[in-house]
C-alpha positions in Angstrom: -15.2 4.3 -7.1 -11.9 2.4 -7.5 -11.1 -0.4 -5.2 -8.4 -2.9 -4.5 -9.6 -6.4 -3.5 -8.9 -7.7 -0.9 -8.1 -4.6 1.3 -6.4 -6.8 4.0 -3.2 -8.7 3.5 -3.2 -12.4 2.6 -0.5 -14.9 3.2 0.5 -18.0 1.2 3.6 -19.7 2.5 6.5 -17.4 2.1 4.6 -14.8 0.2 2.6 -12.0 1.6 0.7 -9.6 -0.7 -1.4 -6.5 0.3 -3.0 -3.7 -1.7 -3.7 0.0 -1.1 -5.7 2.1 -1.1 -8.6 -0.1 -0.1 -11.0 2.3 -1.9 -10.2 5.4 -4.1 -12.7 7.8 -5.7 -11.6 9.6 -8.9 -13.3 11.9 -11.4 -13.1 11.1 -15.2 -9.8 12.6 -16.5 -8.0 12.0 -13.2 -5.1 9.6 -12.7 -5.7 6.6 -10.4 -2.7 4.7 -8.8 -3.2 1.3 -7.1 -0.3 -0.3 -5.2 0.5 -3.8 -4.5 3.1 -4.6 -1.8 4.9 -8.0 -2.1 6.8 -9.4 0.8 8.8 -12.6 0.6 11.0 -14.6 3.0 13.8 -15.0 0.5 14.1 -12.5 -2.4 17.4 -13.5 -4.1 16.8 -15.1 -7.6 13.1 -15.1 -7.0 10.7 -14.9 -10.1 7.2 -13.6 -9.7 4.2 -13.5 -12.0 2.1 -10.4 -11.3 -1.4 -10.0 -12.6 -3.9 -7.2 -12.2 -7.6 -8.3 -12.7 -10.7 -6.3 -12.8 -13.4 -7.8 -10.8 -16.7 -8.8 -12.2 -15.5 -11.0 -15.0 -14.0 -8.1 -16.9 -10.7 -9.8 -17.2 -6.9 -9.3 -17.1 -5.8 -5.7 -17.1 -2.0 -6.5 -16.9 0.3 -9.5 -16.5 4.0 -9.7 -16.4 6.9 -11.8 -15.1 9.6 -10.1 -13.1 12.6 -10.7 -10.9 11.9 -9.6 -7.3 15.1 -7.6 -7.1 15.2 -6.1 -10.6 13.2 -2.8 -11.0 10.7 -2.7 -13.9 10.5 0.8 -15.4 7.0 2.0 -16.3 5.7 -0.4 -18.9 2.5 -0.6 -20.9 -0.1 -3.2 -20.2 -3.7 -2.8 -21.5 -4.3 0.4 -23.5 -4.1 3.4 -21.2 -2.7 1.3 -18.3 0.9 1.2 -17.0 2.8 -0.8 -14.4 6.0 0.1 -12.4 7.8 -2.3 -10.1 10.4 -1.2 -7.5 10.7 -4.0 -5.0 8.7 -4.6 -2.8 6.0 -2.5 -4.5 4.1 -2.5 -7.8 2.1 0.5 -8.9 -0.7 0.3 -11.5 -1.4 3.6 -13.1 -4.5 4.4 -15.0 -3.9 8.0 -16.4 -6.9 10.0 -17.6 -9.4 7.5 -16.3 -12.7 7.0 -18.2 -15.9 5.8 -16.5 -15.7 2.4 -18.2 -12.5 1.6 -16.1 -14.3 1.9 -12.7 -14.6 -1.2 -10.6 -12.6 -3.2 -8.2 -9.1 -4.4 -9.0 -7.1 -7.4 -7.7 -3.4 -7.8 -7.6 -2.5 -11.5 -7.9 1.1 -12.7 -7.4 2.5 -16.1 -8.0 5.9 -17.4 -7.1 7.5 -19.1 -10.2 9.4 -22.2 -9.8 
């Protein structure tokens, strides 16, 4: 079972972040894709820090800084994990998943000043 935590949107000032799907079941060898939607009041010249964490103290899966309006082509993170950014959505892809990658994942977005 793959999950995105929290399944409901959270709001912090001018930033709104939501994840989907809330839960996803895959079989070893399948590809899993988790999405993180970022909405901001003002997008021009906005810099974000995006982190994907695996719950349960298993740590950081992916971290990057990005300009809100600039697409980020598919880029590597941890081995076997890729991140793509096309505002306002990021997609974390885990191709050919292994059982040791199962768990809950959290997308954390911070506005950079």
